[in-house]
N, CA, C and O atoms as a printed pandas DataFrame, in Angstrom:
     atom_number atom_name residue_name chain_id  residue_number  x_coord  y_coord  z_coord
0              1         N          UNK        A               1  -59.883   19.891   28.951
1              2        CA          UNK        A               1  -59.290   20.759   30.248
2              3         C          UNK        A               1  -60.544   20.760   31.540
3              4         O          UNK        A               1  -61.642   20.940   31.014
4              5         N          UNK        A               2  -60.652   20.600   33.125
5              6        CA          UNK        A               2  -61.540   20.733   33.271
6              7         C          UNK        A               2  -61.434   22.192   33.727
7              8         O          UNK        A               2  -60.362   22.796   33.758
8              9         N          UNK        A               3  -63.023   22.901   34.198
9             10        CA          UNK        A               3  -62.334   24.834   34.166
10            11         C          UNK        A               3  -62.052   24.804   35.827
11            12         O          UNK        A               3  -62.838   24.054   36.406
12            13         N          UNK        A               4  -61.472   25.206   36.347
13            14        CA          UNK        A               4  -60.989   25.289   37.342
14            15         C          UNK        A               4  -60.652   27.184   38.351
15            16         O          UNK        A               4  -59.502   27.570   38.562
16            17         N          UNK        A               5  -61.289   27.607   38.573
17            18        CA          UNK        A               5  -61.942   28.847   39.276
18            19         C          UNK        A               5  -61.241   28.774   40.593
19            20         O          UNK        A               5  -61.642   28.162   41.583
20            21         N          UNK        A               6  -59.810   29.687   40.447
21            22        CA          UNK        A               6  -59.393   30.247   42.233
22            23         C          UNK        A               6  -59.137   31.298   42.745
23            24         O          UNK        A               6  -58.787   32.198   41.983
24            25         N          UNK        A               7  -59.203   31.547   44.025
25            26        CA          UNK        A               7  -58.702   32.620   44.562
26            27         C          UNK        A               7  -57.465   32.186   45.109
27            28         O          UNK        A               7  -57.410   31.186   45.824
28            29         N          UNK        A               8  -55.799   33.331   44.630
29            30        CA          UNK        A               8  -55.086   33.011   44.877
30            31         C          UNK        A               8  -54.501   34.089   45.919
31            32         O          UNK        A               8  -54.445   35.285   45.632
32            33         N          UNK        A               9  -54.000   33.484   47.351
33            34        CA          UNK        A               9  -53.409   35.255   48.227
34            35         C          UNK        A               9  -52.200   34.913   47.795
35            36         O          UNK        A               9  -51.614   33.831   47.815
36            37         N          UNK        A              10  -51.869   36.056   47.367
37            38        CA          UNK        A              10  -50.066   35.795   47.781
38            39         C          UNK        A              10  -49.117   37.373   47.848
39            40         O          UNK        A              10  -49.478   38.534   47.657
40            41         N          UNK        A              11  -47.912   36.833   48.173
41            42        CA          UNK        A              11  -47.475   38.076   48.675
42            43         C          UNK        A              11  -46.537   38.686   47.433
43            44         O          UNK        A              11  -45.763   38.014   46.751
44            45         N          UNK        A              12  -46.829   40.330   47.281
45            46        CA          UNK        A              12  -46.878   40.849   45.960
46            47         C          UNK        A              12  -45.466   41.524   46.137
47            48         O          UNK        A              12  -45.013   41.204   47.235
48            49         N          UNK        A              13  -44.842   42.127   45.625
49            50        CA          UNK        A              13  -43.863   43.313   46.071
50            51         C          UNK        A              13  -44.803   44.798   46.012
51            52         O          UNK        A              13  -45.922   44.870   45.506
52            53         N          UNK        A              14  -44.027   45.992   46.684
53            54        CA          UNK        A              14  -44.504   46.875   46.370
54            55         C          UNK        A              14  -43.155   47.991   46.521
55            56         O          UNK        A              14  -41.994   47.846   46.903
56            57         N          UNK        A              15  -43.712   48.811   46.167
57            58        CA          UNK        A              15  -43.213   50.748   45.721
58            59         C          UNK        A              15  -43.631   51.461   45.804
59            60         O          UNK        A              15  -44.720   51.882   45.413
60            61         N          UNK        A              16  -42.234   52.110   46.810
61            62        CA          UNK        A              16  -43.384   53.487   46.872
62            63         C          UNK        A              16  -41.753   54.710   46.423
63            64         O          UNK        A              16  -40.561   54.653   46.722
64            65         N          UNK        A              17  -42.504   55.572   45.689
65            66        CA          UNK        A              17  -41.399   56.616   45.157
66            67         C          UNK        A              17  -41.181   57.606   46.052
67            68         O          UNK        A              17  -40.647   58.593   45.546
68            69         N          UNK        A              18  -41.495   57.709   47.640
69            70        CA          UNK        A              18  -41.163   58.746   48.250
70            71         C          UNK        A              18  -39.800   58.192   48.832
71            72         O          UNK        A              18  -39.279   57.125   48.505
72            73         N          UNK        A              19  -39.271   59.188   49.837
73            74        CA          UNK        A              19  -38.087   58.843   50.608
74            75         C          UNK        A              19  -38.432   58.174   51.981
75            76         O          UNK        A              19  -39.392   58.309   52.739
76            77         N          UNK        A              20  -37.022   57.214   52.039
77            78        CA          UNK        A              20  -37.295   56.104   53.219
78            79         C          UNK        A              20  -38.314   56.769   54.404
79            80         O          UNK        A              20  -38.910   57.832   54.581
80            81         N          UNK        A              21  -38.223   56.099   54.767
81            82        CA          UNK        A              21  -38.746   56.762   56.285
82            83         C          UNK        A              21  -38.787   55.163   57.372
83            84         O          UNK        A              21  -39.689   54.326   57.337
84            85         N          UNK        A              22  -37.348   55.107   58.399
85            86        CA          UNK        A              22  -37.278   53.958   59.291
86            87         C          UNK        A              22  -38.429   53.908   59.832
87            88         O          UNK        A              22  -38.981   52.809   59.891
88            89         N          UNK        A              23  -39.284   55.427   60.527
89            90        CA          UNK        A              23  -40.799   55.099   61.138
90            91         C          UNK        A              23  -41.657   54.590   60.440
91            92         O          UNK        A              23  -42.673   54.408   61.111
92            93         N          UNK        A              24  -41.744   54.324   59.603
93            94        CA          UNK        A              24  -43.383   53.693   58.661
94            95         C          UNK        A              24  -42.504   52.286   58.162
95            96         O          UNK        A              24  -42.188   52.401   56.978
96            97         N          UNK        A              25  -41.979   50.840   58.849
97            98        CA          UNK        A              25  -41.655   49.942   57.660
98            99         C          UNK        A              25  -42.590   49.178   57.697
99           100         O          UNK        A              25  -42.242   48.021   57.936
100          101         N          UNK        A              26  -44.039   49.384   57.511
101          102        CA          UNK        A              26  -44.824   48.652   57.000
102          103         C          UNK        A              26  -45.339   49.591   55.895
103          104         O          UNK        A              26  -46.360   49.463   55.219
104          105         N          UNK        A              27  -44.846   50.107   55.876
105          106        CA          UNK        A              27  -45.038   51.348   53.702
106          107         C          UNK        A              27  -43.941   50.643   52.936
107          108         O          UNK        A              27  -44.060   50.987   51.760
108          109         N          UNK        A              28  -43.031   49.895   53.066
109          110        CA          UNK        A              28  -42.164   48.999   52.630
110          111         C          UNK        A              28  -42.639   47.388   52.382
111          112         O          UNK        A              28  -42.389   46.713   51.383
112          113         N          UNK        A              29  -43.168   47.098   53.223
113          114        CA          UNK        A              29  -43.000   45.588   53.492
114          115         C          UNK        A              29  -44.523   45.199   51.813
115          116         O          UNK        A              29  -45.265   45.905   51.129
116          117         N          UNK        A              30  -44.289   44.094   51.898
117          118        CA          UNK        A              30  -44.994   43.321   51.006
118          119         C          UNK        A              30  -46.297   43.297   50.758
119          120         O          UNK        A              30  -46.908   43.705   51.745
120          121         N          UNK        A              31  -46.887   43.046   50.018
121          122        CA          UNK        A              31  -48.540   43.353   49.825
122          123         C          UNK        A              31  -49.113   41.890   49.904
123          124         O          UNK        A              31  -48.873   40.790   49.405
124          125         N          UNK        A              32  -49.890   42.388   50.687
125          126        CA          UNK        A              32  -51.225   40.815   50.849
126          127         C          UNK        A              32  -51.927   41.119   49.369
127          128         O          UNK        A              32  -52.379   42.187   48.956
128          129         N          UNK        A              33  -51.881   40.145   48.873
129          130        CA          UNK        A              33  -52.652   39.993   47.630
130          131         C          UNK        A              33  -53.689   38.693   46.921
131          132         O          UNK        A              33  -53.399   37.536   46.617
132          133         N          UNK        A              34  -55.125   39.532   46.810
133          134        CA          UNK        A              34  -56.115   38.075   45.909
134          135         C          UNK        A              34  -56.659   38.576   44.852
135          136         O          UNK        A              34  -57.380   39.543   44.606
136          137         N          UNK        A              35  -55.883   37.221   43.919
137          138        CA          UNK        A              35  -56.114   37.483   42.385
138          139         C          UNK        A              35  -57.116   36.076   42.498
139          140         O          UNK        A              35  -56.890   35.027   43.102
140          141         N          UNK        A              36  -58.245   36.458   41.719
141          142        CA          UNK        A              36  -59.171   35.221   41.141
142          143         C          UNK        A              36  -59.473   35.155   39.779
143          144         O          UNK        A              36  -60.137   35.953   39.117
144          145         N          UNK        A              37  -58.609   33.538   39.224
145          146        CA          UNK        A              37  -59.391   33.911   38.200
146          147         C          UNK        A              37  -59.331   31.785   37.243
147          148         O          UNK        A              37  -59.418   30.683   37.786
148          149         N          UNK        A              38  -59.237   31.992   36.452
149          150        CA          UNK        A              38  -59.544   30.481   36.015
150          151         C          UNK        A              38  -58.028   29.980   35.462
151          152         O          UNK        A              38  -57.305   30.402   34.559
152          153         N          UNK        A              39  -57.901   28.949   36.373
153          154        CA          UNK        A              39  -56.974   28.369   36.029
154          155         C          UNK        A              39  -56.114   28.160   34.322
155          156         O          UNK        A              39  -56.805   27.684   33.422
156          157         N          UNK        A              40  -54.880   28.482   34.064
157          158        CA          UNK        A              40  -54.410   28.201   32.272
158          159         C          UNK        A              40  -53.691   27.439   32.915
159          160         O          UNK        A              40  -54.423   26.475   33.137
160          161         N          UNK        A              41  -52.379   27.178   33.518
161          162        CA          UNK        A              41  -51.358   26.623   33.737
162          163         C          UNK        A              41  -51.444   26.480   34.993
163          164         O          UNK        A              41  -52.194   27.241   35.604
164          165         N          UNK        A              42  -50.718   25.497   35.682
165          166        CA          UNK        A              42  -50.324   25.036   36.779
166          167         C          UNK        A              42  -49.012   24.280   37.107
167          168         O          UNK        A              42  -49.090   23.284   36.387
168          169         N          UNK        A              43  -47.831   24.203   37.808
169          170        CA          UNK        A              43  -47.173   23.566   37.591
170          171         C          UNK        A              43  -46.137   23.949   39.171
171          172         O          UNK        A              43  -46.395   24.867   39.950
172          173         N          UNK        A              44  -44.892   22.894   39.315
173          174        CA          UNK        A              44  -44.174   23.613   40.516
174          175         C          UNK        A              44  -43.520   24.871   40.602
175          176         O          UNK        A              44  -42.976   25.268   41.632
176          177         N          UNK        A              45  -43.575   25.639   39.307
177          178        CA          UNK        A              45  -42.485   26.804   39.486
178          179         C          UNK        A              45  -43.407   28.195   39.352
179          180         O          UNK        A              45  -42.910   29.321   39.375
180          181         N          UNK        A              46  -44.867   27.917   39.204
181          182        CA          UNK        A              46  -45.910   29.071   38.865
182          183         C          UNK        A              46  -47.108   28.650   38.854
183          184         O          UNK        A              46  -47.386   27.478   39.106
184          185         N          UNK        A              47  -48.143   29.718   38.505
185          186        CA          UNK        A              47  -49.725   29.429   38.387
186          187         C          UNK        A              47  -50.502   30.464   37.428
187          188         O          UNK        A              47  -50.771   31.574   37.887
188          189         N          UNK        A              48  -50.855   30.147   36.160
189          190        CA          UNK        A              48  -51.215   31.038   35.955
190          191         C          UNK        A              48  -52.853   31.120   35.520
191          192         O          UNK        A              48  -53.586   30.245   35.060
192          193         N          UNK        A              49  -53.111   32.502   35.850
193          194        CA          UNK        A              49  -54.596   32.752   35.411
194          195         C          UNK        A              49  -55.019   33.508   34.478
195          196         O          UNK        A              49  -54.202   34.271   33.963
196          197         N          UNK        A              50  -56.250   33.504   34.058
197          198        CA          UNK        A              50  -57.269   34.398   33.465
198          199         C          UNK        A              50  -58.419   34.922   34.098
199          200         O          UNK        A              50  -59.318   34.276   34.636
200          201         N          UNK        A              51  -58.291   36.394   33.968
201          202        CA          UNK        A              51  -59.868   37.102   34.069
202          203         C          UNK        A              51  -60.774   36.333   33.200
203          204         O          UNK        A              51  -61.520   35.518   33.742
204          205         N          UNK        A              52  -60.804   36.475   32.003
205          206        CA          UNK        A              52  -61.781   35.963   31.133
206          207         C          UNK        A              52  -61.553   35.191   29.956
207          208         O          UNK        A              52  -60.570   35.386   29.241
208          209         N          UNK        A              53  -62.271   34.470   29.762
209          210        CA          UNK        A              53  -62.244   33.122   28.796
210          211         C          UNK        A              53  -63.847   32.874   28.089
211          212         O          UNK        A              53  -64.939   32.680   28.624
212          213         N          UNK        A              54  -63.409   32.985   26.571
213          214        CA          UNK        A              54  -65.028   32.691   26.112
214          215         C          UNK        A              54  -63.830   31.169   24.757
215          216         O          UNK        A              54  -62.758   30.578   24.623
216          217         N          UNK        A              55  -65.270   31.403   24.153
217          218        CA          UNK        A              55  -65.776   30.620   22.649
218          219         C          UNK        A              55  -66.626   29.740   22.581
219          220         O          UNK        A              55  -67.051   28.915   23.390
220          221         N          UNK        A              56  -66.947   30.082   21.084
221          222        CA          UNK        A              56  -68.169   29.320   20.853
222          223         C          UNK        A              56  -67.732   27.872   20.869
223          224         O          UNK        A              56  -66.587   27.421   20.892
224          225         N          UNK        A              57  -69.042   27.163   20.850
225          226        CA          UNK        A              57  -68.958   25.401   21.258
226          227         C          UNK        A              57  -67.823   24.854   19.981
227          228         O          UNK        A              57  -67.892   25.426   18.894
228          229         N          UNK        A              58  -67.169   24.139   20.110
229          230        CA          UNK        A              58  -66.297   23.397   19.364
230          231         C          UNK        A              58  -65.228   24.099   19.025
231          232         O          UNK        A              58  -64.257   23.498   18.565
232          233         N          UNK        A              59  -65.203   25.400   19.176
233          234        CA          UNK        A              59  -63.726   26.120   18.900
234          235         C          UNK        A              59  -62.550   26.737   19.705
235          236         O          UNK        A              59  -62.896   27.523   20.587
236          237         N          UNK        A              60  -61.757   26.605   19.614
237          238        CA          UNK        A              60  -60.824   27.286   20.628
238          239         C          UNK        A              60  -60.834   28.299   21.622
239          240         O          UNK        A              60  -60.778   29.492   21.322
240          241         N          UNK        A              61  -60.934   27.693   23.339
241          242        CA          UNK        A              61  -61.090   28.871   24.330
242          243         C          UNK        A              61  -59.742   30.021   24.376
243          244         O          UNK        A              61  -58.530   29.850   24.515
244          245         N          UNK        A              62  -60.583   31.239   24.192
245          246        CA          UNK        A              62  -59.345   32.480   24.400
246          247         C          UNK        A              62  -59.142   32.860   25.271
247          248         O          UNK        A              62  -60.204   32.909   25.892
248          249         N          UNK        A              63  -58.169   33.321   25.985
249          250        CA          UNK        A              63  -57.957   33.783   27.429
250          251         C          UNK        A              63  -57.942   35.370   26.898
251          252         O          UNK        A              63  -57.939   35.727   25.720
252          253         N          UNK        A              64  -57.933   36.445   28.387
253          254        CA          UNK        A              64  -57.422   37.053   27.921
254          255         C          UNK        A              64  -56.790   37.899   29.992
255          256         O          UNK        A              64  -56.803   37.131   30.954
256          257         N          UNK        A              65  -56.464   39.027   30.132
257          258        CA          UNK        A              65  -56.517   39.365   31.234
258          259         C          UNK        A              65  -55.530   38.294   32.088
259          260         O          UNK        A              65  -55.765   37.783   33.183
260          261         N          UNK        A              66  -54.351   38.125   31.224
261          262        CA          UNK        A              66  -53.770   37.192   32.797
262          263         C          UNK        A              66  -52.626   37.262   33.662
263          264         O          UNK        A              66  -51.705   38.035   33.397
264          265         N          UNK        A              67  -52.604   36.479   34.726
265          266        CA          UNK        A              67  -51.403   37.004   36.013
266          267         C          UNK        A              67  -50.819   35.390   35.818
267          268         O          UNK        A              67  -51.402   34.318   35.652
268          269         N          UNK        A              68  -49.521   35.732   35.912
269          270        CA          UNK        A              68  -48.441   35.185   36.250
270          271         C          UNK        A              68  -47.911   35.005   37.722
271          272         O          UNK        A              68  -47.053   35.873   37.885
272          273         N          UNK        A              69  -48.045   34.296   38.789
273          274        CA          UNK        A              69  -48.244   34.335   40.318
274          275         C          UNK        A              69  -46.978   33.264   40.526
275          276         O          UNK        A              69  -47.308   32.098   40.745
276          277         N          UNK        A              70  -45.547   33.577   40.474
277          278        CA          UNK        A              70  -44.659   32.391   40.872
278          279         C          UNK        A              70  -44.792   32.138   42.792
279          280         O          UNK        A              70  -44.677   32.828   43.805
280          281         N          UNK        A              71  -45.207   30.208   42.302
281          282        CA          UNK        A              71  -45.324   29.678   43.642
282          283         C          UNK        A              71  -44.979   30.173   44.701
283          284         O          UNK        A              71  -45.607   30.083   45.756
284          285         N          UNK        A              72  -43.818   30.816   44.510
285          286        CA          UNK        A              72  -43.099   31.077   46.413
286          287         C          UNK        A              72  -43.381   31.871   47.120
287          288         O          UNK        A              72  -43.051   31.947   48.303
288          289         N          UNK        A              73  -44.606   33.219   45.993
289          290        CA          UNK        A              73  -45.107   34.037   46.647
290          291         C          UNK        A              73  -46.444   33.688   47.168
291          292         O          UNK        A              73  -46.912   34.506   47.960
292          293         N          UNK        A              74  -47.275   32.478   46.847
293          294        CA          UNK        A              74  -48.352   31.523   47.422
294          295         C          UNK        A              74  -48.546   31.801   48.478
295          296         O          UNK        A              74  -47.519   31.777   49.156
296          297         N          UNK        A              75  -49.691   32.159   49.156
297          298        CA          UNK        A              75  -49.669   31.944   50.539
298          299         C          UNK        A              75  -50.462   30.054   50.703
299          300         O          UNK        A              75  -50.213   29.005   51.297
300          301         N          UNK        A              76  -51.509   30.623   49.718
301          302        CA          UNK        A              76  -52.778   29.644   49.666
302          303         C          UNK        A              76  -53.798   29.710   48.582
303          304         O          UNK        A              76  -54.211   30.835   48.303
304          305         N          UNK        A              77  -54.199   28.850   48.029
305          306        CA          UNK        A              77  -55.267   28.332   47.050
306          307         C          UNK        A              77  -56.647   28.025   47.252
307          308         O          UNK        A              77  -57.089   27.075   47.899
308          309         N          UNK        A              78  -57.109   28.657   46.817
309          310        CA          UNK        A              78  -58.833   28.496   47.313
310          311         C          UNK        A              78  -59.293   28.186   46.074
311          312         O          UNK        A              78  -59.252   28.967   45.123
312          313         N          UNK        A              79  -59.845   26.785   46.032
313          314        CA          UNK        A              79  -60.602   26.088   44.788
314          315         C          UNK        A              79  -61.989   26.519   45.196
315          316         O          UNK        A              79  -62.405   26.376   46.346
316          317         N          UNK        A              80  -62.869   27.186   43.965
317          318        CA          UNK        A              80  -63.858   28.575   44.282
318          319         C          UNK        A              80  -65.255   27.498   43.727
319          320         O          UNK        A              80  -65.060   27.105   42.576
320          321         N          UNK        A              81  -66.365   27.068   44.248
321          322        CA          UNK        A              81  -67.528   26.354   43.547
322          323         C          UNK        A              81  -68.741   27.017   42.718
323          324         O          UNK        A              81  -68.761   28.232   42.520
324          325         N          UNK        A              82  -69.129   26.687   42.537
325          326        CA          UNK        A              82  -70.472   27.652   42.106
326          327         C          UNK        A              82  -71.592   27.238   41.389
327          328         O          UNK        A              82  -72.497   28.036   41.143
């Protein structure tokens, strides 16, 4: 599999444990989020990224620090070149 490193810009849910203040609507809005990682899987439903990957020559690649982002939450995917 060809290695793809991407930056995913997406809208994440937010959480506030305080009392609701209707004068501060931004406090309760979605969070604009950027996640950078190696694509493990991408289909019509979601993209799955790993922050770390490693393996010796000829061995299976291992992944950790996994983020799964639903496609409906994604604003943009930028392919990173190195």
